[in-house]
Structure formats: structure tokens, C-alpha cells
Backbone as CSV, one residue per row, in Angstrom:
resi,resn,N_x,N_y,N_z,CA_x,CA_y,CA_z,C_x,C_y,C_z
1,VAL,11.637,-18.503,-140.114,9.925,-18.389,-140.007,9.618,-17.665,-138.912
2,ASP,8.763,-16.889,-139.056,8.134,-16.260,-137.648,6.517,-16.951,-137.327
3,LEU,6.575,-17.944,-136.679,5.266,-18.549,-136.517,4.488,-17.761,-135.942
4,ARG,4.560,-16.558,-135.220,3.577,-15.872,-134.786,3.108,-15.105,-135.812
5,ARG,3.700,-14.593,-136.875,2.906,-13.937,-138.099,2.062,-14.780,-138.970
6,LEU,2.629,-16.045,-138.773,1.849,-17.018,-139.636,0.344,-17.249,-138.844
7,ALA,0.656,-17.515,-137.436,-0.817,-17.426,-136.884,-1.440,-16.208,-137.065
8,ALA,-1.223,-15.375,-137.180,-1.747,-14.087,-137.199,-2.500,-14.014,-138.459
9,ALA,-1.822,-14.614,-139.652,-2.443,-14.540,-140.788,-3.145,-15.569,-141.037
10,GLY,-3.591,-16.343,-139.959,-4.543,-17.641,-139.992,-4.130,-18.577,-140.960
11,LEU,-2.753,-18.900,-141.219,-2.105,-19.753,-141.670,-1.646,-20.906,-141.224
12,VAL,-1.573,-21.020,-139.782,-1.314,-22.159,-138.920,-2.613,-22.077,-137.676
13,GLU,-2.746,-23.319,-136.743,-3.515,-22.933,-135.752,-3.028,-24.126,-134.917
14,PRO,-3.207,-24.048,-133.410,-2.828,-24.971,-132.824,-3.500,-25.998,-132.806
15,VAL,-3.044,-27.576,-132.672,-3.538,-28.483,-132.604,-4.222,-28.949,-131.529
16,ALA,-5.405,-29.585,-131.584,-6.200,-29.945,-130.506,-5.594,-31.094,-129.462
17,PRO,-5.488,-31.174,-128.465,-4.772,-32.032,-127.321,-5.769,-33.576,-127.983
18,ALA,-5.132,-34.907,-128.280,-5.671,-35.809,-128.036,-6.191,-36.468,-126.963
19,ALA,-7.205,-37.142,-127.151,-8.090,-37.693,-126.078,-6.864,-38.985,-125.619
20,PRO,-6.691,-39.034,-124.510,-6.294,-40.261,-123.919,-6.661,-41.460,-124.502
21,GLY,-5.750,-42.487,-124.937,-6.285,-44.058,-125.616,-5.785,-43.946,-126.801
22,ALA,-6.362,-44.070,-127.836,-6.269,-44.671,-129.102,-5.748,-43.307,-129.953
23,PRO,-4.726,-43.684,-130.733,-4.192,-42.116,-131.532,-5.236,-41.682,-133.002
24,ASP,-5.227,-40.681,-133.003,-5.998,-40.184,-134.169,-5.919,-40.862,-135.349
25,PRO,-6.558,-41.504,-136.060,-6.359,-42.267,-137.100,-5.855,-41.117,-138.652
26,GLY,-6.075,-39.938,-138.524,-5.481,-38.949,-139.204,-4.063,-38.636,-138.874
27,ARG,-3.435,-39.076,-137.838,-2.151,-38.500,-137.534,-1.014,-39.681,-137.524
28,ILE,-0.028,-39.367,-138.044,0.959,-40.548,-137.723,1.670,-40.468,-136.276
29,ALA,1.540,-41.822,-135.677,2.300,-41.842,-134.325,4.093,-42.131,-134.667
30,PHE,4.662,-40.652,-134.222,5.943,-41.069,-133.862,6.530,-41.611,-132.658
31,PRO,7.581,-42.184,-132.619,8.278,-42.765,-131.377,8.485,-41.322,-130.371
32,GLU,8.626,-41.596,-129.374,9.062,-40.691,-128.280,10.522,-40.053,-128.521
33,VAL,11.727,-41.331,-128.912,12.952,-41.066,-128.719,13.075,-41.726,-130.022
34,THR,14.162,-41.213,-130.918,14.696,-41.975,-131.778,16.082,-42.560,-131.599
35,ALA,16.302,-43.683,-132.146,17.362,-44.268,-131.797,18.572,-43.489,-132.164
36,ASP,18.879,-43.043,-133.207,20.237,-42.112,-133.502,19.871,-41.310,-134.532
37,PRO,19.584,-39.953,-134.173,19.325,-38.972,-135.037,20.508,-38.524,-135.925
38,ASP,20.150,-38.197,-137.129,21.410,-37.791,-138.109,21.657,-36.233,-137.721
39,VAL,22.405,-35.981,-136.792,22.817,-34.725,-136.371,23.618,-33.834,-137.475
40,ALA,24.072,-34.213,-138.505,24.516,-33.291,-139.212,23.253,-32.933,-140.113
41,LEU,22.460,-33.559,-140.575,21.100,-33.172,-141.052,20.229,-32.181,-140.162
42,LEU,20.236,-32.516,-138.973,19.785,-31.399,-138.066,20.339,-30.234,-137.791
43,ARG,21.657,-30.185,-138.394,22.370,-28.969,-137.934,22.100,-28.235,-139.513
44,ARG,22.141,-28.883,-140.451,21.951,-28.386,-141.781,20.565,-27.661,-142.077
45,LEU,19.456,-28.462,-141.342,18.140,-27.945,-141.433,18.066,-26.647,-140.527
46,ARG,18.846,-26.748,-139.352,18.584,-25.631,-138.456,19.206,-24.249,-139.128
47,ASP,20.493,-24.693,-140.007,20.927,-23.559,-140.720,20.278,-23.165,-141.634
48,ALA,19.535,-24.069,-142.355,18.704,-23.707,-143.182,17.366,-22.265,-142.999
49,LEU,17.068,-22.972,-141.880,15.705,-22.485,-141.439,16.355,-20.782,-140.706
50,GLU,17.145,-20.617,-140.196,18.003,-19.546,-139.432,18.232,-18.537,-140.927
51,ALA,18.511,-18.872,-141.810,19.035,-18.101,-142.857,17.648,-17.598,-143.729
52,LEU,16.652,-18.139,-143.301,15.354,-17.775,-143.972,14.855,-16.253,-143.443
């Protein structure tokens, strides 16, 4: 998927940076580093995206 084409079509837009302090209540707060990512799942996801 070419993100530049999606942005040119107006389908995506950059997220405004959050103010330091409390997180936005509309957003999910993810940890910076996950304990153990499923590498096989990530590889399958990468391969599927490359196949598009």
C-alpha cells in the first residue's frame, strides 16, 4: 500500500503531536517495548503487505 497515494487522495492525514502530560482519552496507550513479539506473525504480516 502506497501511503503517499492515500495521503494525496485525502484518505489519511498525519496525527497531531500530543501535548506532554496526560495521554489523549481517545487514543490507546501502547507500551514502548513489548515483552515478546510474535516474530512469525510479524513476518506473515510483512509478507502479506508486500504482496499487495
